[in-house]
Each structure stands twice: as structure tokens, then as C-alpha cells.
N, CA, C and O atoms as CSV, one atom per row, in Angstrom:
chain,resi,resn,atom,element,x,y,z
A,1,MET,N,N,87.794,93.163,106.809
A,1,MET,CA,C,89.234,94.337,107.585
A,1,MET,C,C,90.022,93.756,108.418
A,1,MET,O,O,89.560,92.979,109.253
A,2,SER,N,N,91.209,93.997,108.351
A,2,SER,CA,C,91.993,93.203,109.628
A,2,SER,C,C,91.907,93.975,110.868
A,2,SER,O,O,91.613,95.158,111.039
A,3,GLY,N,N,92.261,92.948,111.790
A,3,GLY,CA,C,92.127,93.792,113.229
A,3,GLY,C,C,93.174,95.417,112.636
A,3,GLY,O,O,92.554,96.316,113.204
A,4,PHE,N,N,93.818,95.796,112.198
A,4,PHE,CA,C,94.927,96.682,111.866
A,4,PHE,C,C,94.197,98.067,111.490
A,4,PHE,O,O,94.840,99.116,111.472
A,5,GLY,N,N,92.550,98.012,111.130
A,5,GLY,CA,C,91.580,98.571,110.314
A,5,GLY,C,C,92.272,99.335,109.008
A,5,GLY,O,O,93.046,98.872,108.169
A,6,GLU,N,N,91.743,100.603,109.131
A,6,GLU,CA,C,92.226,101.753,107.993
A,6,GLU,C,C,93.522,100.593,107.162
A,6,GLU,O,O,93.577,99.947,106.116
A,7,ALA,N,N,94.875,100.959,108.965
A,7,ALA,CA,C,96.191,100.949,108.462
A,7,ALA,C,C,96.684,99.333,107.355
A,7,ALA,O,O,97.610,99.127,106.570
A,8,GLY,N,N,95.259,98.299,107.944
A,8,GLY,CA,C,96.178,97.522,106.909
A,8,GLY,C,C,95.920,97.449,105.320
A,8,GLY,O,O,96.392,96.693,104.471
A,9,THR,N,N,95.090,98.402,105.236
A,9,THR,CA,C,94.365,98.647,103.802
A,9,THR,C,C,95.950,99.473,103.164
A,9,THR,O,O,96.778,99.179,102.301
A,10,ALA,N,N,95.764,100.658,104.172
A,10,ALA,CA,C,96.062,102.345,103.863
A,10,ALA,C,C,97.482,102.516,102.663
A,10,ALA,O,O,98.556,102.105,103.103
A,11,LYS,N,N,97.489,102.966,101.539
A,11,LYS,CA,C,98.767,103.117,100.721
A,11,LYS,C,C,99.564,103.113,101.369
A,11,LYS,O,O,100.444,102.311,101.058
A,12,TYR,N,N,99.897,104.239,103.088
A,12,TYR,CA,C,100.882,104.425,103.541
A,12,TYR,C,C,100.621,104.381,104.562
A,12,TYR,O,O,99.536,104.909,104.803
A,13,VAL,N,N,101.464,103.691,105.935
A,13,VAL,CA,C,100.629,103.904,107.245
A,13,VAL,C,C,102.120,104.308,107.992
A,13,VAL,O,O,103.246,103.960,107.635
A,14,SER,N,N,101.681,105.262,109.288
A,14,SER,CA,C,101.886,105.858,110.103
A,14,SER,C,C,102.933,105.234,110.525
A,14,SER,O,O,102.602,104.630,109.505
A,15,LEU,N,N,103.798,104.778,110.938
A,15,LEU,CA,C,104.701,103.413,111.996
A,15,LEU,C,C,104.976,104.896,113.168
A,15,LEU,O,O,105.129,106.088,112.903
A,16,THR,N,N,104.957,104.392,114.079
A,16,THR,CA,C,104.838,105.395,115.840
A,16,THR,C,C,105.769,104.537,116.304
A,16,THR,O,O,105.791,103.306,116.295
A,17,THR,N,N,106.613,105.419,116.753
A,17,THR,CA,C,108.120,104.665,117.769
A,17,THR,C,C,108.549,105.268,119.209
A,17,THR,O,O,107.863,105.492,120.206
A,18,PHE,N,N,109.401,105.380,119.055
A,18,PHE,CA,C,108.979,105.871,121.065
A,18,PHE,C,C,110.366,105.794,121.047
A,18,PHE,O,O,111.108,104.855,120.760
A,19,ARG,N,N,110.709,107.483,121.570
A,19,ARG,CA,C,112.819,107.653,122.017
A,19,ARG,C,C,112.555,107.100,122.883
A,19,ARG,O,O,111.496,106.472,122.848
A,20,LYS,N,N,113.565,107.052,124.344
A,20,LYS,CA,C,113.968,106.855,125.177
A,20,LYS,C,C,112.951,107.378,126.187
A,20,LYS,O,O,112.463,106.645,127.047
A,21,ASP,N,N,112.592,108.912,126.030
A,21,ASP,CA,C,112.213,109.889,127.169
A,21,ASP,C,C,110.717,109.632,127.169
A,21,ASP,O,O,110.045,110.028,128.121
A,22,GLY,N,N,109.999,108.799,125.846
A,22,GLY,CA,C,109.191,108.179,125.392
A,22,GLY,C,C,108.512,108.861,124.755
A,22,GLY,O,O,107.305,108.629,124.834
A,23,THR,N,N,109.097,110.307,123.598
A,23,THR,CA,C,108.856,110.621,123.088
A,23,THR,C,C,108.049,110.044,121.689
A,23,THR,O,O,108.694,109.312,120.939
A,24,PRO,N,N,106.821,110.338,121.394
A,24,PRO,CA,C,106.790,109.479,119.862
A,24,PRO,C,C,107.697,109.804,118.747
A,24,PRO,O,O,108.476,110.733,118.959
A,25,VAL,N,N,107.728,109.453,118.059
A,25,VAL,CA,C,108.041,110.031,116.708
A,25,VAL,C,C,107.431,108.554,115.447
A,25,VAL,O,O,107.331,107.328,115.400
A,26,ALA,N,N,107.172,109.831,114.600
A,26,ALA,CA,C,106.108,109.388,113.563
A,26,ALA,C,C,106.857,109.536,112.440
A,26,ALA,O,O,107.466,110.578,112.199
A,27,THR,N,N,106.870,107.893,111.225
A,27,THR,CA,C,107.091,108.037,109.634
A,27,THR,C,C,106.585,107.078,108.879
A,27,THR,O,O,106.352,105.872,108.960
A,28,PRO,N,N,106.439,108.284,107.825
A,28,PRO,CA,C,105.367,106.770,107.093
A,28,PRO,C,C,106.168,105.858,106.028
A,28,PRO,O,O,107.051,106.059,105.194
A,29,LEU,N,N,105.420,104.762,106.473
A,29,LEU,CA,C,106.110,103.626,105.391
A,29,LEU,C,C,104.937,103.538,104.235
A,29,LEU,O,O,104.037,104.321,103.931
A,30,TRP,N,N,105.383,102.085,103.657
A,30,TRP,CA,C,104.670,101.714,102.984
A,30,TRP,C,C,104.506,100.236,103.884
A,30,TRP,O,O,105.281,99.938,104.794
A,31,ALA,N,N,103.413,99.428,103.472
A,31,ALA,CA,C,103.339,98.157,104.483
A,31,ALA,C,C,101.929,97.317,103.660
A,31,ALA,O,O,100.971,97.792,103.049
A,32,ALA,N,N,102.224,96.231,103.896
A,32,ALA,CA,C,101.502,95.460,103.163
A,32,ALA,C,C,100.936,94.140,104.699
A,32,ALA,O,O,101.555,93.935,105.743
A,33,LEU,N,N,99.605,93.498,104.237
A,33,LEU,CA,C,99.317,92.725,105.815
A,33,LEU,C,C,99.810,91.224,105.093
A,33,LEU,O,O,99.899,90.799,103.941
A,34,ASP,N,N,100.080,90.675,106.512
A,34,ASP,CA,C,100.708,89.552,106.103
A,34,ASP,C,C,100.010,87.883,107.231
A,34,ASP,O,O,100.820,87.474,108.063
A,35,GLY,N,N,99.231,87.452,107.183
A,35,GLY,CA,C,98.289,86.797,107.834
A,35,GLY,C,C,97.308,87.817,108.775
A,35,GLY,O,O,96.311,88.443,108.414
A,36,ASP,N,N,97.898,87.762,110.004
A,36,ASP,CA,C,97.441,88.855,110.961
A,36,ASP,C,C,98.659,89.740,111.146
A,36,ASP,O,O,98.885,89.579,112.345
A,37,ARG,N,N,99.299,90.320,110.831
A,37,ARG,CA,C,100.415,90.847,111.479
A,37,ARG,C,C,100.265,91.482,110.352
A,37,ARG,O,O,99.723,91.054,109.333
A,38,LEU,N,N,101.094,93.255,110.658
A,38,LEU,CA,C,101.239,93.992,109.201
A,38,LEU,C,C,102.906,94.325,109.336
A,38,LEU,O,O,103.669,94.469,110.291
A,39,VAL,N,N,103.001,94.353,108.366
A,39,VAL,CA,C,104.553,94.428,107.889
A,39,VAL,C,C,105.309,95.597,107.303
A,39,VAL,O,O,104.476,96.409,106.900
A,40,LEU,N,N,106.360,95.960,107.121
A,40,LEU,CA,C,106.696,96.725,106.687
A,40,LEU,C,C,108.426,96.883,106.179
A,40,LEU,O,O,109.126,95.905,106.442
A,41,TRP,N,N,109.028,97.941,105.550
A,41,TRP,CA,C,110.009,97.164,105.513
A,41,TRP,C,C,110.568,98.467,105.485
A,41,TRP,O,O,109.723,99.276,105.102
A,42,THR,N,N,112.526,99.389,105.945
A,42,THR,CA,C,112.915,100.314,105.884
A,42,THR,C,C,114.957,99.447,105.892
A,42,THR,O,O,115.529,98.358,105.850
A,43,ARG,N,N,115.241,100.984,105.981
A,43,ARG,CA,C,116.970,101.466,106.205
A,43,ARG,C,C,116.967,99.968,107.524
A,43,ARG,O,O,116.080,99.472,108.219
A,44,THR,N,N,118.270,99.721,107.363
A,44,THR,CA,C,118.197,98.620,108.508
A,44,THR,C,C,119.537,99.971,109.334
A,44,THR,O,O,120.295,99.679,110.260
A,45,GLU,N,N,119.496,100.724,108.963
A,45,GLU,CA,C,120.264,101.431,110.494
A,45,GLU,C,C,119.564,102.848,110.726
A,45,GLU,O,O,120.125,103.941,110.807
A,46,SER,N,N,118.265,102.575,110.810
A,46,SER,CA,C,117.551,103.818,110.615
A,46,SER,C,C,117.354,104.153,112.501
A,46,SER,O,O,117.546,103.356,113.419
A,47,TRP,N,N,116.981,105.388,112.563
A,47,TRP,CA,C,116.555,105.255,113.748
A,47,TRP,C,C,115.175,105.211,114.206
A,47,TRP,O,O,114.721,106.107,114.918
A,48,LYS,N,N,114.616,104.396,113.902
A,48,LYS,CA,C,113.185,103.819,113.979
A,48,LYS,C,C,113.627,102.154,114.342
A,48,LYS,O,O,112.945,101.698,115.260
A,49,VAL,N,N,114.279,101.540,113.978
A,49,VAL,CA,C,114.935,100.274,113.340
A,49,VAL,C,C,115.446,100.511,115.448
A,49,VAL,O,O,115.090,99.889,116.449
A,50,LYS,N,N,116.076,101.312,115.304
A,50,LYS,CA,C,116.857,101.499,116.362
A,50,LYS,C,C,116.107,101.388,117.567
A,50,LYS,O,O,116.212,100.311,118.155
A,51,ARG,N,N,115.331,102.310,118.094
A,51,ARG,CA,C,114.591,102.807,119.091
A,51,ARG,C,C,113.099,101.187,119.314
A,51,ARG,O,O,112.457,100.786,120.284
A,52,ILE,N,N,113.174,100.708,117.641
A,52,ILE,CA,C,111.908,99.470,117.850
A,52,ILE,C,C,113.195,98.179,118.839
A,52,ILE,O,O,112.619,97.446,119.643
A,53,ARG,N,N,114.467,98.027,118.745
A,53,ARG,CA,C,115.368,97.407,119.456
A,53,ARG,C,C,115.290,97.882,120.961
A,53,ARG,O,O,116.010,97.217,121.707
A,54,ARG,N,N,114.780,98.594,121.386
A,54,ARG,CA,C,115.389,98.950,122.552
A,54,ARG,C,C,113.816,98.924,123.518
A,54,ARG,O,O,113.662,99.024,124.735
A,55,ASN,N,N,112.504,98.699,122.099
A,55,ASN,CA,C,111.202,99.620,122.837
A,55,ASN,C,C,110.042,98.978,121.926
A,55,ASN,O,O,109.139,99.788,121.713
A,56,PRO,N,N,109.922,98.184,121.556
A,56,PRO,CA,C,108.964,97.390,120.478
A,56,PRO,C,C,107.841,98.150,120.464
A,56,PRO,O,O,107.376,98.469,119.369
A,57,ALA,N,N,107.259,98.539,121.572
A,57,ALA,CA,C,106.220,99.540,121.640
A,57,ALA,C,C,105.649,100.483,120.572
A,57,ALA,O,O,106.208,101.571,120.712
A,58,VAL,N,N,104.775,100.513,119.571
A,58,VAL,CA,C,104.402,100.522,118.731
A,58,VAL,C,C,103.354,101.445,118.414
A,58,VAL,O,O,102.710,101.568,119.456
A,59,THR,N,N,102.933,102.038,117.670
A,59,THR,CA,C,101.555,102.393,117.078
A,59,THR,C,C,101.842,102.605,115.776
A,59,THR,O,O,102.778,103.310,115.400
A,60,VAL,N,N,100.505,101.592,114.514
A,60,VAL,CA,C,100.399,102.354,113.555
A,60,VAL,C,C,98.680,102.906,113.006
A,60,VAL,O,O,97.579,102.513,113.392
A,61,GLN,N,N,98.931,103.615,112.306
A,61,GLN,CA,C,97.591,104.759,111.455
A,61,GLN,C,C,97.449,104.543,109.597
A,61,GLN,O,O,98.269,104.313,108.708
A,62,ALA,N,N,96.464,104.687,109.624
A,62,ALA,CA,C,96.795,104.844,108.130
A,62,ALA,C,C,96.847,106.445,108.288
A,62,ALA,O,O,96.396,107.139,109.199
A,63,CYS,N,N,97.782,106.950,106.700
A,63,CYS,CA,C,97.786,108.428,106.509
A,63,CYS,C,C,98.240,108.463,105.260
A,63,CYS,O,O,98.074,107.435,104.604
A,64,ASP,N,N,99.029,109.814,104.498
A,64,ASP,CA,C,98.885,110.458,104.055
A,64,ASP,C,C,100.592,109.638,103.071
A,64,ASP,O,O,101.403,108.814,103.494
A,65,ALA,N,N,100.495,110.536,101.378
A,65,ALA,CA,C,102.354,110.047,101.916
A,65,ALA,C,C,103.525,110.475,102.532
A,65,ALA,O,O,104.614,109.905,102.452
A,66,ARG,N,N,103.264,111.539,103.176
A,66,ARG,CA,C,103.970,112.616,104.369
A,66,ARG,C,C,103.975,112.662,105.861
A,66,ARG,O,O,104.717,113.303,106.605
A,67,GLY,N,N,102.390,111.352,106.319
A,67,GLY,CA,C,102.478,111.766,107.083
A,67,GLY,C,C,102.066,112.505,108.231
A,67,GLY,O,O,102.329,112.514,109.434
A,68,GLY,N,N,101.238,113.198,107.340
A,68,GLY,CA,C,100.481,114.559,108.149
A,68,GLY,C,C,99.210,114.628,108.052
A,68,GLY,O,O,98.606,115.614,108.475
A,69,LYS,N,N,98.775,113.906,107.651
A,69,LYS,CA,C,96.978,113.514,107.757
A,69,LYS,C,C,97.318,111.762,107.633
A,69,LYS,O,O,97.859,110.888,106.956
A,70,LEU,N,N,96.540,112.054,108.849
A,70,LEU,CA,C,96.323,110.503,109.414
A,70,LEU,C,C,94.138,110.317,109.066
A,70,LEU,O,O,93.220,111.137,109.048
A,71,PHE,N,N,94.206,109.100,108.903
A,71,PHE,CA,C,92.616,108.186,108.679
A,71,PHE,C,C,93.179,107.438,109.315
A,71,PHE,O,O,94.354,107.074,109.306
A,72,GLY,N,N,91.613,106.946,110.419
A,72,GLY,CA,C,91.250,105.758,110.504
A,72,GLY,C,C,91.951,105.630,112.624
A,72,GLY,O,O,92.454,106.544,113.278
A,73,GLU,N,N,91.818,104.936,112.840
A,73,GLU,CA,C,92.311,104.829,114.757
A,73,GLU,C,C,93.577,104.787,114.753
A,73,GLU,O,O,94.099,104.237,113.783
A,74,PRO,N,N,94.198,105.185,115.512
A,74,PRO,CA,C,95.689,104.668,115.706
A,74,PRO,C,C,95.133,103.139,116.489
A,74,PRO,O,O,94.072,102.853,117.043
A,75,VAL,N,N,96.619,102.215,116.185
A,75,VAL,CA,C,96.880,100.528,116.189
A,75,VAL,C,C,97.502,100.355,117.100
A,75,VAL,O,O,98.329,101.253,116.945
A,76,ALA,N,N,97.958,99.536,118.609
A,76,ALA,CA,C,98.939,99.559,119.356
A,76,ALA,C,C,99.313,98.316,118.949
A,76,ALA,O,O,98.530,97.423,118.626
A,77,GLY,N,N,100.414,98.252,118.959
A,77,GLY,CA,C,101.339,96.442,119.100
A,77,GLY,C,C,102.403,96.379,119.008
A,77,GLY,O,O,102.784,97.224,119.818
A,78,ARG,N,N,103.519,95.822,118.433
A,78,ARG,CA,C,104.443,95.642,119.314
A,78,ARG,C,C,105.320,94.928,117.540
A,78,ARG,O,O,104.852,94.180,116.682
A,79,ALA,N,N,106.553,95.545,117.635
A,79,ALA,CA,C,107.298,95.350,116.430
A,79,ALA,C,C,108.641,94.107,116.720
A,79,ALA,O,O,109.207,93.687,117.729
A,80,GLU,N,N,108.750,93.822,115.199
A,80,GLU,CA,C,110.203,92.746,115.450
A,80,GLU,C,C,110.917,93.156,114.170
A,80,GLU,O,O,110.373,93.853,113.313
A,81,ILE,N,N,111.959,92.767,114.095
A,81,ILE,CA,C,112.661,93.085,113.723
A,81,ILE,C,C,113.264,91.742,112.780
A,81,ILE,O,O,113.920,90.906,113.401
A,82,LEU,N,N,113.071,91.560,111.464
A,82,LEU,CA,C,113.126,90.500,110.680
A,82,LEU,C,C,114.089,89.633,110.039
A,82,LEU,O,O,114.530,89.944,108.932
A,83,ASP,N,N,114.552,88.312,110.770
A,83,ASP,CA,C,115.872,87.521,109.943
A,83,ASP,C,C,115.699,88.098,108.616
A,83,ASP,O,O,114.864,88.935,108.277
A,84,ALA,N,N,117.069,87.248,107.545
A,84,ALA,CA,C,117.253,88.147,106.127
A,84,ALA,C,C,115.961,87.323,105.166
A,84,ALA,O,O,115.586,87.543,104.014
A,85,ALA,N,N,115.543,86.407,106.087
A,85,ALA,CA,C,114.732,85.162,105.319
A,85,ALA,C,C,112.791,85.861,105.685
A,85,ALA,O,O,111.917,85.823,104.819
A,86,GLY,N,N,112.635,86.246,106.680
A,86,GLY,CA,C,111.502,87.077,107.006
A,86,GLY,C,C,111.711,88.502,105.614
A,86,GLY,O,O,110.890,88.717,104.723
A,87,THR,N,N,113.065,89.286,105.838
A,87,THR,CA,C,112.785,90.497,105.543
A,87,THR,C,C,112.896,90.308,104.004
A,87,THR,O,O,113.125,91.216,103.204
A,88,GLU,N,N,112.714,89.098,103.728
A,88,GLU,CA,C,112.650,89.005,101.546
A,88,GLU,C,C,111.369,89.205,101.873
A,88,GLU,O,O,110.814,90.265,101.585
A,89,ARG,N,N,110.708,88.165,102.548
A,89,ARG,CA,C,109.392,88.294,102.655
A,89,ARG,C,C,108.669,89.020,102.084
A,89,ARG,O,O,107.945,88.893,101.097
A,90,VAL,N,N,109.008,90.222,103.099
A,90,VAL,CA,C,108.653,91.419,103.036
A,90,VAL,C,C,108.731,92.007,101.797
A,90,VAL,O,O,107.590,92.183,101.372
A,91,ARG,N,N,109.488,92.349,101.108
A,91,ARG,CA,C,109.801,92.749,99.783
A,91,ARG,C,C,109.081,92.367,98.983
A,91,ARG,O,O,108.720,93.135,98.092
A,92,GLY,N,N,108.635,91.058,99.032
A,92,GLY,CA,C,107.634,89.714,98.374
A,92,GLY,C,C,106.590,91.151,98.498
A,92,GLY,O,O,106.427,92.116,97.752
A,93,LEU,N,N,105.914,90.697,100.008
A,93,LEU,CA,C,104.800,91.658,99.429
A,93,LEU,C,C,104.394,92.878,99.783
A,93,LEU,O,O,103.343,93.400,100.156
A,94,ILE,N,N,105.737,93.270,99.526
A,94,ILE,CA,C,105.227,95.369,99.056
A,94,ILE,C,C,105.421,94.947,97.604
A,94,ILE,O,O,104.440,95.168,96.893
A,95,ILE,N,N,106.332,94.463,97.091
A,95,ILE,CA,C,106.683,94.325,95.550
A,95,ILE,C,C,104.987,93.779,94.935
A,95,ILE,O,O,104.594,94.015,93.793
A,96,ALA,N,N,104.387,93.222,95.719
A,96,ALA,CA,C,103.113,92.080,94.784
A,96,ALA,C,C,102.187,93.577,95.287
A,96,ALA,O,O,101.577,94.145,94.381
A,97,LYS,N,N,102.118,94.081,96.478
A,97,LYS,CA,C,101.137,95.010,96.658
A,97,LYS,C,C,101.366,96.374,95.962
A,97,LYS,O,O,100.470,96.436,95.120
A,98,TYR,N,N,102.091,97.462,95.893
A,98,TYR,CA,C,102.533,98.168,95.480
A,98,TYR,C,C,103.277,98.041,93.748
A,98,TYR,O,O,104.046,98.820,93.187
A,99,GLY,N,N,102.771,96.951,93.338
A,99,GLY,CA,C,103.010,96.122,92.140
A,99,GLY,C,C,104.570,97.326,91.353
A,99,GLY,O,O,105.563,97.361,92.080
A,100,ILE,N,N,104.665,98.231,89.908
A,100,ILE,CA,C,105.548,98.807,89.752
A,100,ILE,C,C,106.393,99.346,89.997
A,100,ILE,O,O,107.509,99.290,89.479
A,101,ALA,N,N,105.985,100.049,90.934
A,101,ALA,CA,C,106.686,101.479,92.176
A,101,ALA,C,C,106.883,100.064,92.789
A,101,ALA,O,O,107.251,99.417,91.808
A,102,GLY,N,N,106.854,99.330,93.698
A,102,GLY,CA,C,106.850,98.448,94.974
A,102,GLY,C,C,108.324,98.031,93.753
A,102,GLY,O,O,109.411,98.571,93.957
A,103,ARG,N,N,108.191,97.320,92.885
A,103,ARG,CA,C,109.664,96.699,92.480
A,103,ARG,C,C,111.104,97.455,91.761
A,103,ARG,O,O,112.271,97.100,91.589
A,104,ILE,N,N,110.350,98.601,91.485
A,104,ILE,CA,C,111.200,99.665,90.977
A,104,ILE,C,C,112.723,100.651,92.473
A,104,ILE,O,O,113.863,101.095,92.341
A,105,THR,N,N,111.686,100.512,93.726
A,105,THR,CA,C,111.732,101.076,94.847
A,105,THR,C,C,112.488,99.679,95.619
A,105,THR,O,O,113.624,99.833,96.067
A,106,VAL,N,N,111.958,98.632,95.718
A,106,VAL,CA,C,113.015,97.955,96.752
A,106,VAL,C,C,114.354,97.056,95.591
A,106,VAL,O,O,115.385,96.520,95.996
A,107,LEU,N,N,113.897,97.147,94.185
A,107,LEU,CA,C,115.532,96.777,93.539
A,107,LEU,C,C,116.567,97.692,93.774
A,107,LEU,O,O,117.664,97.267,94.138
A,108,GLY,N,N,116.325,99.150,93.582
A,108,GLY,CA,C,116.974,100.459,93.238
A,108,GLY,C,C,117.200,100.591,95.286
A,108,GLY,O,O,118.067,101.298,95.801
A,109,SER,N,N,116.546,100.032,95.807
A,109,SER,CA,C,117.217,100.034,97.179
A,109,SER,C,C,118.820,98.847,97.176
A,109,SER,O,O,119.855,99.070,97.804
A,110,THR,N,N,118.551,97.678,96.306
A,110,THR,CA,C,118.697,97.003,97.005
A,110,THR,C,C,120.226,97.037,95.986
A,110,THR,O,O,121.145,96.327,96.395
A,111,LEU,N,N,120.445,97.813,94.759
A,111,LEU,CA,C,121.492,97.838,93.957
A,111,LEU,C,C,122.518,99.397,94.996
A,111,LEU,O,O,123.721,99.638,95.105
A,112,ARG,N,N,121.418,100.008,95.478
A,112,ARG,CA,C,122.867,101.076,95.883
A,112,ARG,C,C,122.545,100.600,98.196
A,112,ARG,O,O,122.947,101.259,99.155
A,113,ARG,N,N,122.013,99.751,98.191
A,113,ARG,CA,C,122.248,99.339,99.954
A,113,ARG,C,C,122.272,97.887,99.947
A,113,ARG,O,O,122.627,97.483,101.054
A,114,GLY,N,N,121.960,96.654,98.880
A,114,GLY,CA,C,122.624,96.005,99.589
A,114,GLY,C,C,121.056,95.240,99.983
A,114,GLY,O,O,119.951,95.752,100.168
A,115,LYS,N,N,121.591,93.557,100.019
A,115,LYS,CA,C,119.896,93.004,100.380
A,115,LYS,C,C,120.431,93.416,102.161
A,115,LYS,O,O,119.487,93.786,102.860
A,116,GLY,N,N,121.807,93.369,102.864
A,116,GLY,CA,C,121.267,93.781,104.467
A,116,GLY,C,C,121.536,95.204,104.698
A,116,GLY,O,O,122.509,95.477,105.401
A,117,GLY,N,N,120.716,96.292,104.139
A,117,GLY,CA,C,120.403,97.957,104.217
A,117,GLY,C,C,119.023,97.973,104.340
A,117,GLY,O,O,118.555,99.078,104.614
A,118,THR,N,N,118.296,97.122,104.222
A,118,THR,CA,C,117.171,97.544,104.782
A,118,THR,C,C,116.522,95.790,105.460
A,118,THR,O,O,116.660,94.605,105.158
A,119,VAL,N,N,116.003,96.375,106.203
A,119,VAL,CA,C,115.208,95.304,107.165
A,119,VAL,C,C,113.203,95.944,106.802
A,119,VAL,O,O,112.460,96.907,106.615
A,120,GLY,N,N,113.375,93.696,106.989
A,120,GLY,CA,C,111.855,93.603,107.459
A,120,GLY,C,C,111.395,93.898,108.851
A,120,GLY,O,O,112.059,93.514,109.814
A,121,LEU,N,N,110.129,94.657,109.008
A,121,LEU,CA,C,109.858,94.772,110.204
A,121,LEU,C,C,108.005,93.992,110.075
A,121,LEU,O,O,107.316,93.760,109.081
A,122,SER,N,N,107.689,93.752,111.810
A,122,SER,CA,C,106.815,92.407,111.161
A,122,SER,C,C,105.908,93.248,112.953
A,122,SER,O,O,106.433,93.387,114.058
A,123,ILE,N,N,104.645,93.573,112.555
A,123,ILE,CA,C,104.106,94.863,113.823
A,123,ILE,C,C,102.678,93.079,114.034
A,123,ILE,O,O,102.111,92.342,113.227
A,124,GLY,N,N,102.732,93.206,115.793
A,124,GLY,CA,C,101.555,91.995,115.635
A,124,GLY,C,C,100.205,92.591,116.384
A,124,GLY,O,O,100.616,92.895,117.504
A,125,LEU,N,N,99.441,92.763,116.346
A,125,LEU,CA,C,98.607,93.752,117.234
A,125,LEU,C,C,98.502,93.404,118.972
A,125,LEU,O,O,98.127,92.318,119.413
A,126,GLU,N,N,98.898,94.520,119.771
A,126,GLU,CA,C,99.184,94.798,120.998
A,126,GLU,C,C,97.894,93.312,121.835
A,126,GLU,O,O,98.312,92.354,122.486
A,127,GLU,N,N,96.822,93.514,121.611
A,127,GLU,CA,C,95.751,93.111,122.102
A,127,GLU,C,C,95.981,91.414,122.155
A,127,GLU,O,O,95.945,90.792,123.217
A,128,LEU,N,N,96.215,90.798,120.874
A,128,LEU,CA,C,96.180,89.835,120.667
A,128,LEU,C,C,97.730,88.606,121.138
A,128,LEU,O,O,97.946,87.412,120.932
A,129,LEU,N,N,98.550,89.803,121.877
A,129,LEU,CA,C,100.100,89.448,122.547
A,129,LEU,C,C,99.779,89.234,124.095
A,129,LEU,O,O,100.178,88.385,124.892
A,130,SER,N,N,98.950,90.267,124.222
A,130,SER,CA,C,99.032,90.461,125.802
A,130,SER,C,C,98.206,89.091,126.611
A,130,SER,O,O,98.151,89.042,127.840
């Protein structure tokens, strides 16, 4: 198991970002492991991306599809917003992990928003980055 615990293998991961005042905001997302990093994929203009630009500190934890039920321990990390090549790699990892559902979701998103409408996020473990 990775340093991400259950979040490294879960179907859904709760990504918690932080508002300017420190208030945590959790969002359930698909995620996949990429070596020692956890990668996620989301809309480029989402609030979570804006919060990460300001403060890359995040926590991740395995969750259910709605993010209401959490599993395992929360894991502290630092998020990085990926460039186009990194985002394309994340799309491939999401498709590989989630199969036909991943392929349909990525294709549908690309048709609706174009390639620039979504962005990959890469999370490194806080303890490895210190």
C-alpha cells in the first residue's frame, strides 16, 4: 500500500482544500496512483483549483461517491496543478483505473469543455516534501 493509505486505492477520494480563512472544503473525486504521488482530475476553473493556486496544502482521504462517508486516515499533502502534458497523463491513469466509465467521462468532458477545460492535480505526501 502507498503512503496514501486507503486513499491510494479507493474508488473515490475526498480532496480537502482550504479557503483564505482556513475553512476546509472537501470534494469527492476520482484519483489514481502515479508512483509515489496521487493524481486527480477536475475542471480547470473549479474553486478547488483556485484554492490550490493560493495554498497548495491539502488532505486526502478515501470516501464514498458523495464524500459523506470517510474511510481510513486523512493524509496531508501538497498539490501541484499540472501542465497540459501532465494533465494528459492523468487522463490516461483515470481511464486505466476506471475503465469504460473513465473513458466515457474523459471523452464527454473533452467534448463539452475541450482539452483545456480540465486539469490534472498531483499530490505529494507532506512528510516526503518536508
